[in-house]
Structures are given as C-alpha cells and as structure tokens.
C-alpha positions, 0 to 999 in steps of 0.5 A: 729354740736350741736344744740347751734352751729346751733342756733348761725349759724342761728342767725348770718345768720339772722343778716346778712340777716337783714343787707343786706336788710338794705337800702344802703343809710343808711348802707354805710354812717354809715359804713363810720362814724364808720371807721372814728371814728376808724381812729380818735381813732387810731390817738389819739396821735396826736389828744388828745387835740381835740379828741371830736371835731375830732370824731364829724368832722369824723361823720359830714364828713360821715353821711350827705352822707345818704341824697346824696345817697337816690334815692328819694331825691330832688336835693336841699336836695342832694346839701345841704348834699354835701355842709355839707360833703365838709364843714366838710371835709375842716374844718377837714383838716385845722386847725384841721388836722383830715380829715380821709380816710373815710371822703375822700371817703365820699367826693368823693361819694358826688361829684360823686352822685351830678353830677350824679343827675343832678347838674354838676355846684355844683359838680364841685364847691365843688372841689374848696375849696380843690384847694384853700387850696392847693394854700394857704397852702404853709408852711404846706406840709402835708395839701397841699399834702392832699388837692391836692390829694383830689382835684384831686380825687374829680375832677375825681369823679365829671367828672365821675358822670357828664358823667354818667348823660349826657350819661343817659340823651342822652339814655333816649332822644334817646329812647323817639325819637325812641318811638315817631318815631314809634308812628308817623309811626304807626299813619301814617299807620293807617291814610293812611289805613283809607283813603284807606278804605274810598275810597274802601267803595265808590267803593264797595258800587257802585258795591253792589248797582248795584247788587241790582238794576239789580236784582230788574230790572230783576225780574220786567222786565223779561217776563214769569219769573218763581216764583222760579227765581223771588224769587231768584232775590228778595233774591239777591237784599235783600242780596245786600241791607243788605250787603250795609247797614252793610258795611255802618254801619262799614265803613261809619264812615271813611267818617267823616272828621275833616274838615266840609267844605270838598267838596265831589267828585267821586273817581278819576281814570286813566281818570283824570290822565292827569288833575293831570299831567297838574296841577303838571306841572303848580304848579312846572313849570317844564316838566312833561310827561305822557307816556302810552304803551300797550293796554289801557283798563278799569281796576277795579275801585279799581286798578284805584284809587290806581294807581291814588293815587300812581302817585299823591303822587309820583308827590308830592314827586318829586315836594318837594324834586326835585323842578324844575326837569323834571318828567316822568310818565309812565303807561305800560299796559299788560294782567297781571299787570299795571306798574307805573313808576314815575321818576325825574331827580333830585339829588336823595337820598343822599345814592347811596345804592339800598336798598329801605328802605334806599332810602325811609327814605332819600327821605321822611325825609322832608315829615313828616313835611307837614300836609295833606291840601286837600281832593280834589282828583285832588290836589296832597296831602301829608298824615297827618303824612307825610311818603308819600312812606309808603302811596304808599306802603300801597295802593299797598298792598291793591290790592296785588301789589308791590312798589319799590323806590330808586335811578334811573339809571343815577340819580334821584329818581324812584317810580315803582309800579306793580299792578295785573289787573286779577281778580284772582290775586286780590282775 
C-alpha cells in the first residue's frame, strides 16, 4: 500500500470518527433532511411546479426533530418541535403531496420521543391530524391511504413511547421505595441499638461503681492490711473510676433524649414483668397470662432488661395485630438459658410459611406507622421507625441469644427467644 493510499485511508477514518462523535440529535435529523431532499429530487417529475416548496417542506418535516431528540431539551421545546414536524407533514401531504419517507420517519420519531419524554396527551394528539385527513380525503385515494398508514404507525410509535415512559417511571419509583425502605430499616436498627446501649450503660455503670466502692471500703476497713494490698485495692478503685468516666464520656450522650420531659426510672427486670402483664391486660381488655416454669433465679441485669423488653414488644405486637386475642407469656428457666415464649391466639400472619423473615415482615407491616410514644419502662412501647421484631432480634443478639418468630401451631403468632444465662455463654 502506497503512502498516499494510507494517508487517504487515515483521512477517511478520521472523517468517520468525527462523524461518529457528532451529536446524534443533530446527525439523525440532518441525515433525514438530506434523504428527504434526495427523494424530492427523484420525484421531480410530479413536483416540478412546486420543487422549491417541496424541498422546503422536506427540510421542515425533518430538521425540527433535532429539538425533539435532545435529552437536555425541556418538554415544552420538544412539544413545539413535534408540532412543527406534524404541521409540515400534514401540509406536505395535502395539498402538495410532497410528504417523503424521511418525513414519515421523522413524524414517527417525534411522537415516540414526545411520549417517552412524559407528554402522552400531546403525543397522541399529534396523530389526530392524519386521522382527520384520512376521513376527509374521500376522492384522493393516495392521500387517504398515506394518511391511514401514517396515523396507524404514529399511533403505535406514540403508544410505545408512552409505555416506555410509564415503565421507566415505575422502575424509578420502585427503586426509590426500596432505597427508602432500606434507609428506614437501617434507621430503626440504629435507634434500637442506641436504646440498648443506653440501657446497658445504666447496668454496667452500676456494676463498675460497685467495684470502685467495694475496693475503697476494703482498703479502709480491713484491719492489718499490708501496704502492698492497700496499694492494689487503691489501684482497683482508680481503674474502676477511670473506666466509669470513659464509659460515660462515650455512651452518656445516648441518654440525651429529644423529649426534655422524659421521666427517668431504674431499668426494669423480670420482677416488674407482672406489672407489665397487668397493664397489658387492662389496655387490651383480653386475657393475658404469665406462665413460669423451672427454678426461678436472679439473672444478670442485662439478661433481665433484654427479657423484659422482648416481652414488652411482643405484647405490643399482639395487642396491635390481634386485638382482643388471648396472650400467653411463658418464662422457662433452666441452668443453660432462659426461654421466653409469647403467643397469641389471633389470626396469625397472612402467610402460613414457617420462614421467620416472611412472618416477621407480614406481622410487622403496620408497626412501622406508629411512632415511639413513651420512655416509661412499664408502658409497652413501639420503636421510632417501627420494626418491633427487628428490635427484639437486636436485643437478643446483644446477649448472644436467638429469636424466632412465625405462625404458632394451631393458629396465632409466636415469638420465642432463647437467652443464655451462664456467664461463659455471655462472653
């Protein structure tokens, strides 16, 4: 291959690359305009008397498409350009009979992109002029056939564009809903974890304070205590007080509630469970029983707070989703763990599947609409963003427990939590 041939090849490739990079909203209408003019020149025999006007109409039926195809164009600009294309097309069809194939393609593209851009009414209205031409052109068969063909194809193009717009809007709406649901779920989890941390802060702070007090008491009251032992007890007390200060610095902010009128009370435990049962029975007007089995023993305060909150939330769920249904609250003590079962005899979740996630979603569907209304530990509460079952699951996880929810055997809904009570199981 000679150098000149290679140079011409490179030049052709460069020209094609520049054409390929040229904006499509300009390229396609210009190409259609050139095709329209070429078609008019090929039909010069029948258009000799109105050749200049036919060329002008060929340009007017195609070039305004530039403003319709532009993705950054406003709907009003696209609508005006589409009306111009339709007006020029109708004028070219009758009385001059100069409508070209390129003009028809431009008309179809105009109504399609107008419907896709979110103007379905105007997209459908631009088909009507061709329908009217088909009805009034009784004597001119060629014009009538052309008008019917254009009206049919334009209707299909408009319907396709409108369908694409509706589907895209639905997908965007679904994506927004999913993102909102994920955000709401994450917010609910963060809020529940903050409340758990606030309660654990109270429990742990009490134990650390007791360590500091007992170390100081032992140092001051133990007769004949060696100086080395007194130094160590003093170090234990100082370490406990330092840990308490650091913990309050890190977690104390979690005690700041939006409601300045919140009444502070000690964290509840299983001793207050009977009061909770009585209040739930009075609020719902239904039978609520407490069933205790196994050797009752004092548990770690963190376990007791978690158990109380799980029962509290489960009673709230039962009262909300199965009003008037009888509820059984069962505590089963053993050496290994504490089993909590809260069952109502209501209708249960709509799905009969045993999958806990499915039943969780169905049973908690309405809870997300109820705000958190109380900080009183003796009043059943609902979490800020709802998702009561999520809150129970988070609480069980903090003490390395498990939670199972789903339809109960024989009907109703069951919440079952298993919390380890041995010290080594909590580490």
